C-alpha positions in Angstrom: 106.5 75.0 78.9 104.6 78.0 80.3 105.6 79.4 83.7 103.4 78.0 86.5 102.4 81.5 87.6 101.1 82.5 84.2 97.6 81.1 84.8 97.3 83.6 87.7 97.8 86.5 85.3 94.2 86.2 84.2 91.2 88.2 85.3 89.5 87.7 88.6 86.6 85.2 88.0 84.3 86.7 90.5 84.0 89.5 93.0 82.6 89.0 96.5 82.5 90.4 100.0 83.8 88.6 103.1 82.9 84.9 103.1 84.2 81.9 105.0 87.5 80.4 103.6 88.5 76.8 103.8 91.4 76.5 106.2 94.1 73.9 106.1 96.2 73.6 109.3 95.5 75.6 112.3 95.3 79.4 112.4 96.7 81.0 115.6 94.0 82.2 118.0 96.0 85.4 118.6 96.0 86.3 114.9 93.2 88.9 114.7 92.8 91.6 112.1 92.6 92.1 108.3 95.3 91.8 105.7 94.6 93.9 102.6 96.4 93.3 99.3 96.5 95.2 96.0 97.4 94.3 92.4 96.0 94.1 88.9 92.6 92.4 88.6 91.8 93.1 84.9 94.3 92.5 82.1 92.3 94.1 79.3 89.5 96.5 78.7 86.9 96.0 75.9 89.3 93.7 74.1 92.3 96.1 74.4 95.0 93.9 76.1 97.4 95.4 78.6 101.1 94.8 77.8 102.6 95.2 81.3 102.1 93.8 84.8 101.8 97.3 86.1 98.9 98.2 83.9 95.9 96.2 85.1 93.0 97.8 86.9 93.2 97.5 90.6 91.9 94.6 92.7 91.8 94.7 96.5 91.7 91.3 98.1 91.5 90.8 101.9 91.5 88.2 104.6 90.0 88.7 108.1 91.4 86.5 110.9 89.5 86.0 114.2 89.2 83.2 116.6 91.1 80.7 114.4 88.8 81.4 111.4 89.3 83.3 108.2 86.9 85.3 105.9 88.0 86.4 102.5 86.9 89.1 100.0 88.0 90.4 96.6 86.7 93.4 94.7 87.9 95.5 91.7 88.6 99.2 92.4 86.0 101.2 90.6 88.3 104.0 89.5 87.1 107.0 87.5 89.1 105.9 84.5 87.6 102.4 84.5 84.1 103.8 84.9 84.7 106.1 82.0 86.0 103.4 79.7 83.0 101.2 80.6 80.7 104.1 79.8 82.5 104.7 76.5 82.4 101.0 75.7 86.0 101.0 74.6 89.6 101.5 75.9 90.6 105.2 76.1 93.6 105.7 78.4 97.2 104.8 78.1 98.9 103.1 81.0 102.5 102.5 82.2 103.3 99.9 79.6 100.4 100.2 77.1 100.0 103.0 74.6 96.7 104.9 74.6 94.5 103.5 71.8 92.9 105.7 69.2 94.0 108.8 67.4 95.7 111.7 69.1 93.8 115.0 69.6 94.7 118.3 71.3 91.8 117.7 73.7 93.4 114.5 75.0 96.7 116.2 75.5 95.1 119.1 77.4 93.1 116.7 79.5 96.3 114.7 80.4 98.1 117.9 81.4 95.1 119.0 83.6 94.1 115.6 85.1 96.9 113.2 84.5 96.4 109.8 83.0 94.3 106.9 84.3 94.7 106.0 88.0 94.3 102.2 88.2 94.8 102.2 92.0 96.6 98.9 91.6 99.9 98.9 93.5 99.7 99.1 97.3 97.5 99.7 100.4 97.8 102.4 103.0 96.0 101.7 106.3 95.9 104.9 108.2 93.5 106.1 111.0 91.4 102.9 110.5 90.9 104.0 106.9 92.1 102.0 103.9 93.4 103.5 100.6 94.4 101.8 97.3 97.5 103.5 96.0 99.2 103.9 92.6 102.0 106.5 92.0 100.1 108.2 89.1 97.1 109.4 91.0 95.4 110.4 94.3 94.7 107.8 97.0 91.5 105.9 96.3 89.6 105.2 99.6 88.2 101.7 100.1 85.5 100.8 102.6 87.2 98.3 104.9 84.1 96.2 105.6 82.9 95.6 102.0 85.9 96.7 99.9 83.6 99.0 98.0 85.3 101.9 96.2 84.6 105.3 97.9 86.6 107.3 95.5 89.7 109.5 95.2 90.6 111.8 98.1 93.2 114.5 98.7 93.2 114.3 102.5 93.1 118.1 102.5 96.7 118.4 101.3 97.6 116.2 98.4 98.4 117.5 95.0 98.2 114.7 92.4 100.0 112.4 92.4 100.7 110.4 95.6 103.1 107.5 95.4 102.4 103.9 96.3 105.1 103.6 98.9 104.4 105.5 102.1 106.7 104.9 105.1 106.0 105.2 108.8 108.4 106.3 111.5 107.7 104.3 114.6 109.4 106.9 116.9 106.9 109.6 116.0 103.9 107.8 114.5 104.1 110.0 111.4 103.5 108.4 107.9 105.4 110.1 105.1 104.8 109.8 101.4 105.6 111.8 98.2 104.5 112.4 94.6 106.5 113.1 91.5 104.9 115.8 89.4 105.7 115.5 85.7 105.3 118.6 83.5 105.2 122.1 84.8 106.6 122.1 87.3 108.7 118.9 87.5 108.9 118.4 91.3 108.8 116.1 94.3 106.0 116.9 96.8 106.7 115.5 100.2 103.8 114.9 102.6 103.3 114.0 106.2 100.2 112.1 107.6 100.1 113.0 111.2 99.0 110.7 114.1 96.4 113.3 114.9 94.6 112.5 111.6 95.6 115.5 109.6 97.8 115.7 106.5 100.1 118.4 105.1 102.8 119.1 102.6 106.3 119.2 104.0 108.3 120.3 101.0 108.4 120.8 97.3 111.7 119.8 95.7 112.3 120.9 92.1 113.5 118.4 89.5 115.3 119.2 86.3 112.9 117.3 84.1 110.3 114.5 83.8 111.4 111.3 85.6 110.2 108.5 87.8 111.0 107.8 91.5 109.2 104.7 92.8 110.2 104.7 96.5 112.1 106.7 99.1 113.5 106.5 102.6 112.6 108.3 105.8 113.9 108.5 109.3 112.7 110.7 112.2 115.0 113.5 110.9 115.4 113.1 107.2 113.7 112.0 104.0 116.0 110.7 101.2 115.2 110.4 97.5 117.3 108.7 94.8 116.8 110.4 91.4 118.2 107.9 89.0 119.4 109.0 85.5 116.1 108.1 84.0 114.3 110.7 81.8 110.9 110.5 80.2 110.1 111.9 76.7 106.9 113.4 77.8 106.0 114.8 74.4 105.9 111.3 72.9 103.4 110.3 75.7 101.3 113.4 75.3 101.0 112.9 71.5 99.9 109.3 72.0 103.0 107.9 70.3 104.3 105.9 73.2 103.5 104.4 76.6 105.5 105.7 79.6 107.7 102.6 79.7 108.8 103.0 76.1 109.5 106.8 76.5 112.1 106.3 79.2 115.9 106.7 78.6 118.6 105.5 81.0 121.8 107.5 81.0 124.1 105.9 83.6 127.0 108.4 82.8 125.0 111.1 84.7 124.9 109.1 87.9 122.1 109.0 90.5 121.3 112.1 92.4 120.9 111.7 96.2 118.5 114.2 97.7 118.5 114.5 101.5 115.6 116.6 102.9 116.0 117.6 106.6 112.5 117.4 108.0 113.3 120.4 110.3 114.5 122.5 107.4 112.8 121.0 104.3 113.5 124.1 102.2 117.2 123.3 102.3 117.8 119.9 100.7 121.3 118.5 100.3 121.9 117.2 96.8 124.9 115.3 95.3 125.5 112.6 92.7 126.6 109.0 93.3 127.3 106.1 90.9 124.2 105.3 88.8 121.7 102.8 90.3 118.0 102.2 90.4 115.7 101.0 93.2 112.1 99.9 93.1 111.8 99.3 96.8 113.3 100.6 100.1 113.3 98.3 103.1 114.1 100.7 105.9 116.3 103.6 107.0 117.9 104.9 110.2 120.5 107.3 111.4 124.0 106.3 112.7 126.3 109.1 113.7 126.7 111.4 110.7 125.3 108.8 108.3 121.8 107.9 107.1 121.7 104.1 106.6 119.3 103.0 104.0 118.6 99.4 102.9 117.3 99.0 99.3 116.9 96.5 96.6 119.7 97.8 94.3 119.6 97.5 90.5 122.8 98.6 88.8 121.0 99.0 85.4 117.4 100.1 85.1 117.2 98.7 81.6 117.8 95.1 82.7 115.1 95.3 85.4 112.7 97.0 83.0 113.3 94.3 80.3 112.7 91.5 82.8 109.5 93.1 84.1 108.2 93.7 80.6 108.0 89.9 79.9 106.3 88.9 83.2 102.8 89.2 81.9 103.6 87.0 78.9 105.3 84.4 81.1 108.6 85.1 79.4 110.8 87.4 81.5 113.6 88.9 79.4 117.0 88.2 80.9 117.3 87.7 84.7 116.1 89.6 87.7 119.1 91.6 89.0 117.9 93.3 92.2 120.0 92.5 95.3 119.5 93.9 98.8 122.1 96.5 99.6 123.0 98.8 102.4 123.6 102.4 101.4 125.5 104.7 103.8 124.6 108.3 103.0 126.8 111.0 104.5 125.1 114.4 103.8 127.8 116.4 105.4 130.5 115.1 103.2 128.1 114.6 100.2 129.0 111.0 99.5 127.4 107.6 99.6 128.8 104.0 99.6 126.9 100.8 98.9 127.5 97.3 100.1 125.5 94.1 99.4 123.6 92.5 102.2 122.6 89.4 100.2 124.0 87.3 97.3 120.6 86.4 95.9 118.2 88.4 93.9 115.0 89.4 95.6 112.2 92.0 96.0 109.5 93.4 98.2 111.5 93.9 101.4 109.5 94.5 104.6 110.3 95.2 108.2 108.4 94.9 111.5 106.2 97.9 112.4 108.2 98.4 115.7 111.4 98.8 113.6 110.3 101.3 111.0 112.6 104.3 110.8 115.0 103.0 113.4 118.1 100.8 113.6 116.7 97.3 113.1 117.5 93.6 113.3 115.3 91.8 110.8 114.3 92.2 107.2 111.7 90.0 105.4 111.7 89.7 101.6 110.9 87.5 98.6 113.9 85.9 97.0 114.8 83.7 94.1 116.2 80.4 95.2 118.6 80.1 92.2 119.7 82.0 89.1 117.3 79.8 87.1 114.4 80.8 89.3 115.4 84.5 88.7 115.0 83.9 84.9 111.6 82.1 85.3 109.6 84.7 87.1 108.8 86.4 90.5 110.5 85.2 93.7 109.7 81.6 94.9 111.0 82.0 98.4 110.1 84.1 101.5 113.0 84.7 103.9 113.8 86.4 107.2 117.3 88.0 107.1 119.2 88.6 110.4 121.1 91.8 109.5 123.7 91.5 112.3 124.8 88.0 111.4 123.6 87.5 107.8 121.8 84.3 108.9 118.7 83.5 106.8 115.6 81.5 107.7 113.0 80.9 104.9 110.6 78.8 103.1 110.9 77.9 99.4 107.5 77.2 97.8 106.8 74.3 95.5 107.4 74.7 91.7 103.6 75.0 91.2 103.2 77.8 93.7 103.9 81.5 93.4 104.0 83.6 96.6 103.3 87.3 96.9 105.1 89.7 99.1 105.3 88.5 102.7 104.0 90.9 105.3 105.1 90.6 109.0 102.3 90.7 111.5 103.3 91.2 115.1 101.8 89.1 117.9 99.5 91.4 119.9 101.6 93.1 122.5 104.9 91.8 121.0 107.8 94.1 120.0 110.4 91.5 118.9 110.6 91.6 115.1 110.4 87.7 115.0 107.4 87.4 117.4 104.5 87.1 115.0 103.7 85.7 111.6 104.5 86.3 107.9 101.4 86.3 105.7 101.4 86.0 101.9 98.8 85.4 99.2 100.1 82.3 97.3 98.8 81.1 93.9 98.7 77.3 93.4 98.8 76.4 89.7 97.6 72.8 90.3 94.4 74.0 92.0 94.2 77.2 90.0 93.3 78.9 93.3 95.0 81.2 95.8 95.4 80.8 99.5 96.4 83.1 102.3 99.5 81.4 103.8 100.6 81.9 107.4 104.2 81.2 108.5 105.6 81.5 111.9 108.1 84.3 111.6 110.5 82.8 114.0 110.5 79.4 112.2 109.9 80.1 108.6 111.9 77.1 107.5 109.2 74.9 109.0 106.8 76.0 106.3 103.2 77.2 106.5 101.3 76.5 109.7 97.9 77.3 107.9 96.4 78.1 104.5 93.1 79.9 104.1 91.8 79.1 100.6 89.7 81.2 98.1 87.7 79.0 95.8 89.2 80.9 92.9 92.5 82.4 91.9 93.7 86.0 92.6 96.1 87.5 90.0 99.6 88.0 91.3 99.8 91.5 92.9 102.2 93.7 94.6 101.9 95.1 98.1 99.7 94.7 101.2 99.0 96.2 104.6 97.8 94.8 108.0 95.0 96.4 110.0 94.9 94.9 113.5 91.5 94.2 115.1 90.3 97.0 117.4 
């Protein structure tokens, strides 16, 4: 029997601007603002089928809450790569998990080295300075017009050298937003950027790397940025010659360990580097400083190969093996050049999020998606949204029905509130019975009570990745 979520992995049936959504339950009057989400919206181009969940051309969906009502919108990102393929009338670019079609040519290699590959802008959303950007770790930010979701195009914000990752992190204490990009080729390097609360952007550091690799997320506090360079190498020549997709050109060598790179923000030219036991992380929840240690909570994967195999089957509804990511606390001691890891949960999960008021500081609550059982971890993406009390380990959450598939849950604070439970958790949930998607609102303090409201699209939205909240002015 096909996984219930599989029907969601089909192309968006129609694009539209903001229009009234049918609401079940009662939306809180105080909930005012717009939730933007990003993920794949197309799963093929001119008959060329994408092989991986990460490959689809970007789709930004949104819901605007005001006065107990909801308006919803959904539009594809008109990236340069998608526009070129439509003009050519055929697929042209390779993606993370799908090999570039057609014959290799020196021109294609030179173009890749100069411009990079296709930027599908399909992974996450950055809301900064009342502007909205669709992000993917292989390209520049793509600006989206917030009122219509129209694509405005790639921007460098006056500082960014391609690429710019899909996982920026904000530090509440300073208001700075930090992000990075991993350059592959000559040179191989991490570029660390700061987006300042004044509206300007700048490069903080360039950290050399020994070879082509992938780093998906990182951690930041008011004083440090921390990167984990896992023992994952990329045979770039195979990709450049059109013989392989990125995903198939990767090699995991756990005997080399994971390099921990600590960048002091006041002395970024002097990073501290040391090696720990091998692990991989797709997502970082939060980080803060505690004495001599930097405490970082991540979804910890002991073996990248298992996670990669599981993800490779999602688009076909047949995950390989079982999801193996578990929320861990990493204690990094830069002075002694050592790190220790301890699990915070005993269930697999992904997409950890924290309240805006707790970003970059010692915090109380983590929200994430989890699998309710090992069987659920074999079937597909998480089926439960939870709130984890970090001091006690207590968990409050809602398990969705077998025919439902929730996205990442994003905490939205009540206006004026600072408590990390005082607000709502909002997720886009696919319902296989209705073959439609709804924005689901849960009370963050009583998640076990289930949804207090659902705002329904009249169509489905493919399962995506990350979102961001933009409060009403």
